[in-house]
N, C-alpha and C positions, 0 to 999 in steps of 0.2 A: 598434347594435353587435354587429351580427350575428357576427363572425368572433371577436369574443371571448367572445360565449354558445358555440360551438360546441369552444373550442379546450378543452380535456380541461385544459391549463393556462393559465392567460390570465397570470398573471404571469412563465413563464419564458417564454412567447409575447413580452411584453411590453420584455421584459428583451432579447433578443433582434433583437429590432426597434431598441429605441434603441442597443445597440451597435451594428445596422449602420449608423445612421443618425449616431452618432457619427463614425465610423472613412470614412464619407462625405465629411460636414461636414467632417472635417478634413481630406482630399486636398483638396477645395475651397477650404478657407483661410479658411472661414465657421464656425469652429468656436464661435468668439465670444458671437455674435449668438445663435444657434440653441440651445446649452447655457446660456442666462441662464432661459432655464425650467424647465428641471429642479431643483429643490431636490434637498437630501440630506435627506429625511423620515425621523423618528426611528419612525418606525412608519407603516409601509405599510395592515396589516391593520382597516379604522374601520366599525364599526357606529353608525348613527343614527337617530333615530326621527322621528317624524312621527303629525302628528294629518289627518285624511282631511277635509281640506281645498283649495280652489284654490289657499292661498296659501302651502302648502308646494313651489309649484312651483319654482321655483328649485335650493332640493334635490333635483329628483326630475328635474332636466332637468340638471344637472351634470352627473348618473350616466348617464340615454340618450344624453347628445349625447356622452360622451368623455368631461368635460372633467373628473372625477377621476381618470382613468385614464391622463390626458395629462402631468397632476403627478405620478403614480406612486401612486397612492390606489389602493384595491380596496376598495368601498364595500358597503357591504346596508344596504339601508334596511329600515325596520320598521313598521309600525303601530303604534299606543296606542292604548290601552283609552280614556282621559284623560290631562285636564292635569298631574294629582299625580301617575300614575302614570310619564308622561312625566320631572319631574322627578327624582322619586327617582332612576330608572333611570340618570338621567345624574350625579348626586352622588356616586351607590354607584360608578359606574365601567362598572354594565351597558352602559349607551351611554356612544360618545362623545363627543356630542354631539347636538344634533336643533332643529327644526324651534320653537321656543316663541315664548309669551305676549314683547309688550315689557316686560310689567310683572314675569315671572319673575324676571330674573335680581336684578334690584331686589330684589324681595319676598323672596326667600332673603336676599342679603344685609344686608337688615337685621334680616330673621329674622320677614316676618312667614308662621306658620307654618310653613317647614322654616328653618332655617339653615345656612348654608351658601356661599359664595365662588364665585359664578358671574357669569361674565364675558360678554359678545356682541364682538366684532369684526364685527359684519355683520347690518344692519338689512337684513329679505326682502324687503318691499315697503311701499306706502302707502295709506290705505283699504283696502278690502274688504267692510268690511260692511255692515248693514243694523240696520232695527228691526223685525220684522213682528207685527201684530194677526190675531187670528182674524178672522173675516167678521163673526160677530154683533158684534166691539168696533167694526168699522170702521165696521160698518151707525149704532152708536151715535153714532161721532167726525161723522159724514155729518152725523145731523140736528144736532149741537150744534155745527157748522161751518157755515156757509153758503158757505165758501168751499171749501168741499170737494162741494160740489154740484152736480161738476159730469163731466162726463164722463175730463178730465184737469185734475185739479189744477194750483195753481201750486206747485210745490216752492221750497225746503222745511217738510216739514209740522210744523209744531209742536203741541206735545201741548195746545193749547189743547181740544180738539175732547175729548180724554180728559177731562178734570180733572172735570168732572160724573159723570163714568163713575165715578170712582176714588171720585169720592162716594155713590155708587149705592150700590156697592160694600159701601166703609164702615156705609152706615148700614144694612147687610140683615146688617153687622155677620161679613162675606166678604170680607175685601181682596181687592185685583184684584191677581194673582200674573201675576209675568214672569220668563222665566229666563235664563241670562247663562251665559261658562262656566264660569268659573270668579271667588275672589276680587277676582285683581290683574289679571285681563284686562283689554285697552282694552273689550271690550262689556260688561263690569260698569261703567266709567269714561261711557263713553260712553250708555248707559242715561239711568246718573242725570242724567250733564250733561242729556242731552232732557227726562227730568223735569223736574230741577231748576228750569229755562230758563222753567219754566209754573207754580213756585211748588209745586210737587209736589215731599214728600219721599222719598228713593228707601231711608231707613233708614240706622241708622249702627254701626259699630262699632264695642264699649264694651270695658276688660276683663275684664268678662264677660257678656258676650253678642259673639263672636265669628260670629255669622250675620249680623252687619248688618243685624238690622231693627228694629233701637230704635228708636221715633218712625215707623214706619214709614206713609205714607201707603199703598205699594206695596209688597209682598213679593216682592223678588226673591232666585232659588234658582237653587242649579250645577242645570247638564242641559250633557250630555256634546255636543258639535253633531248629532253625526249622527242624533243622538234628539229634535234639537229636534221638528222636523215632525211625529212618530209622538205627541210628550207635546203637542205644540201639542190636532191631533186628539181626544186623547182627554180632551179641556177639564180636564187637571192644569193647565197655567196656558193665559195668555190671550193672551200675546204672551212674543218673546224678541228679542235679540240677538245675533246669530253673524253668521258667515263664509260666503263661496259654498261651496259651490253650496245651502244650507237655506237660505236666503230663496226663491229660486227653485224651488226643490223646493214650499214654501208654496205660490207661484201655480202651478206645474205639478200640483203634484195637488188643486188649487183649496179649498185648507183655510184660507187667509191670506193678507193683502195687506202687502208692507212699504211703509210709509210717508214712511222717512226712510233717508239712507246714511250711515256716518261721513264723506264728501266733505261732507256736506251740514253733518253737527253739528261738523267742523274739517273745515276743507280741506287737503287732502293728508297727514293724519294720521302717524304711524305704526303698524304693525300688528305682525306679526312680527320677529323675531329668531332669528339663529342662537344658543343655550346652549353654551358646554362648561364645565366648572368651571376656574378659574382656577391649580387644579396642572395641569391638562394643558395648559393654554398653558404652565406654566416647563417642564413638561417634551416638552414636545415643539412647539415654538419652529416647525419648518422645518415640520413637519407643521401646525401652524395657520396658518401662512404657506400655502401649496400648496389649503388646505381653501376658503381663501377668495381665492383666484386663482378659482379652478375658481368658486365662488358669483357672485362679480360678471361673471363671463365667460357664466353661466347666465340671471345678472339682464339682462343687457345682450341678450342672444338672444331673454327673452321681449320687450322693446320694443322691436325693433328693425321688426319688418311683421306685420300680420294676417296673414299666411302663416305668419310662426310660432308667433302666437298659436293659432291653428287647428290647429298639427301640436301641438303640446302639452297643446289639448283630448281630442285624441285618448289622445295616451298618460297625460294622467293621468283620461282616464276608464274605463283598466285597473280590473278589482276589485282588486290589487295595489293599488293608489294608493288617489284618492278614491273610486271605484268606483262612481259616479254616472252618469246616461247624460248621451250627449255633448251632445245639442241642451239641458239643463239647465245642465251648466257651462259650454256657448259665451255662454248669453245674458246670463255677465256678463265673462267671458273675454275678448270680442273687442269690447269697446268699446262694449257695449248696458246697458240691465235693466229688467227688466219689474216694475211697479208694477203695478195690477191687471189679471187678463187679456186680451191684445191692447195695454194702454197699458205699450210699448218706446219707450223713449226711448235717443236717443245718448246714451250715457257714456264718454268715454273715457279717461276718469281714475278709473274704478273701480279698478279693477286698474290699480297703477304699480310697474315690476319693478326699473327703471332710473334712466328720465327724475327731472327735478328732486332727483338727487343720492340715492336711492330706498337706495340700499343702502349709508348711508354713518352709522356710527353718531355723532348729535347728541348731545353732553352736554343738549341745552335740549330732547330728546324724554324723554330720563332725569325734568329736573327736572321736568318737568309733569304725570308719571305720578309722580312724590313729591308732588307738591303735591293730587293726587287721594288719595292714601292718607293724605293729614294731613286734608282737605277729610271726608271718611266716617269717620275714626277710626281706620284702622287703623295712623296714629300718633297714639302718642295725645297724643302732649307738641309742644310749640311746636317751629321750632326755626331756626337761624338763617340765613340767606340763604347765610355760606359753609358750615351744614354740607350745603344743599341742592346748592353746587356739590363737594364734598368727593366726596360718596355718590355722583353722576353719573360722578365722574371712574374712581372705580374698577371700576363696573357698566363704563361703556360704551368702548368701545377702539379712537377713530380713528387710536392710534400704527401698532396691531397693524395694521388697513384699511391706512392710508398706504402700509406695509411691499410690502402686498403688489400692491397700485396699481401704485408705482413698477417692482416688476418688470414689471406687465403692459403699462404705457409702454415700460420699457424690450424688450418683445421684437412690440410691435406691436400687442397684442390692442385695446388701450382706448385713445383722447387724453387729454393730458393737462388738456385743458378738460373732460374728466367728472370731475376729479375736483376739489370745492371748494378752495376759498382759505378760510381759513376757524378761528377761535380754538376749533370745537364746541361756539358758539352761533348762531342764529337768527336772524335779524331780527324785533321785537318784531313780532306778527300779531294782528288783530280780525277771522280769516275763522274765527268760531266762529258760531255759531244765534247766539245770544245778544248776538254782538256785544263782547262786554268782549274786549280789547286784553290777551292772553299776552307777557309780554318772560321771558324764561328768566334772564336775572343778576337778575330782582326777586322774587323766589317768593312772599313774604308779603306785597309790595305787591298781588299776584293776586290770591292767597288772600282778603286783605279786601274784593271787590271782589264778592263773592257775597253776598246775603242769604240762600242754604239752603247750612245747610254750615258747617265749623268756620274760623271766623279765623284770619289768618295769625300770624305772632310781630309783636306791635305796637312799633317802634322807642320807646325808655324817652325819655318825657318830658323835657325839660332840667331842670335845679335854676335856679326862678327867682334870677335873679341884683339886686340891690339897687343902684335907681338913682343914681349917684355924687351927685345935688342930694342924694336922702334918706338918706343917708347922713353928709352934712356936716354936714343940718339936724338927722338925730338926733342927732350928735358936739357942734355947740353947743349943742344943748339942754342934754343930756348935761351938758355941762361947766358952762353959766350955772345950771344946778343946784344945782353941790357949791360954786360959789363964791360963791350967792347968801346974805347973812347971816341967821345964825337969828334967828327972832322971837322 
């Protein structure tokens, strides 16, 4: 939007344009259809935070393509040092909203780490993460698993070859260490899921141990995404789970090998969301709708064509956004993913920004994160299925999304069939690396299926009911005993 950047007063310039358009369309008798896209926003100057990852794309493109401006919003995007700083600044009001980990609004609402009412009316993407190990660990995994001893091993790669490595590290008194980005991140839960699927304990959170390392076979620690490759290269960690472009950066620098993506761990899993405080949404309902409208349009644009993806790569490579080499970002953003150097494979769904109703905030996605919080002890007590449902509905807000989508349908930006007809719960799925079926409406049943992790709330055993025949016999015996003559 060069013309806006060159204008000394973009707000004034845009207001003049809108006024001119209104006058013209009124004259032509088209006012009703055109004005539908302009909401009377309560707050027009906004500052949003993000972390330097490719999955901030919808936020960046909504700004760069002028979608925010078309909604009457003047947005500043500001990179944040880490996920904690980002969340704290949204809660304090220093940021109006942010690109967030899907688990952050949930964790904040139930009081994991920070207690605050944070909601999400928009899911930013599906998939997009990978688990990378150092070159040395990869060599050991290959030595332990014959199926990996080929130029292009079959995927998904499970942690089978890692089991003897973990034991060897433990025997030496120095457990294997792996990085993830935040305690309530998808990365933490995906890494734990992958390890636990082979019987490895990634540790538990307890009231007295908030590091999540109690009874751990593998020690997991927090590392900011852009620092992952350097931390791996230094040997501080032997592997990590992170979003792009930091897995591909390890390949580019020849310091590590991505062994599995989260598409393989849970096909088309939710990844990031756009988070705001509940107070912001209540105070600024039209502004919130305008934000969501712009983000939906950006998500659709990103998934419309490979040409658009290539344009997005150039924008994201700018230092003020992701700041990585275009070739590294393009590795995953344009439908491919490179594992070992030279082993580049087609993965059209590695990054999904709109397809499969990616932008819709499903309750079942929130429930899954809650089950993992319970599985690993961040939720210390058993909860009923109703609690999971109620909590999900407090945080994930498809009601806001639907209002924004209806406006976009009326304006012709999206079609009706691009919004799901749903009660907020996806159908049960077994598309996980271990094949365990997840039904968001039965979280405790789901938790009971795992060999590693805390079990779900067990249904109360029914009280034994005495059979009628036994009752009759007992009564007859009692009567007989009473009426029997004394000896």
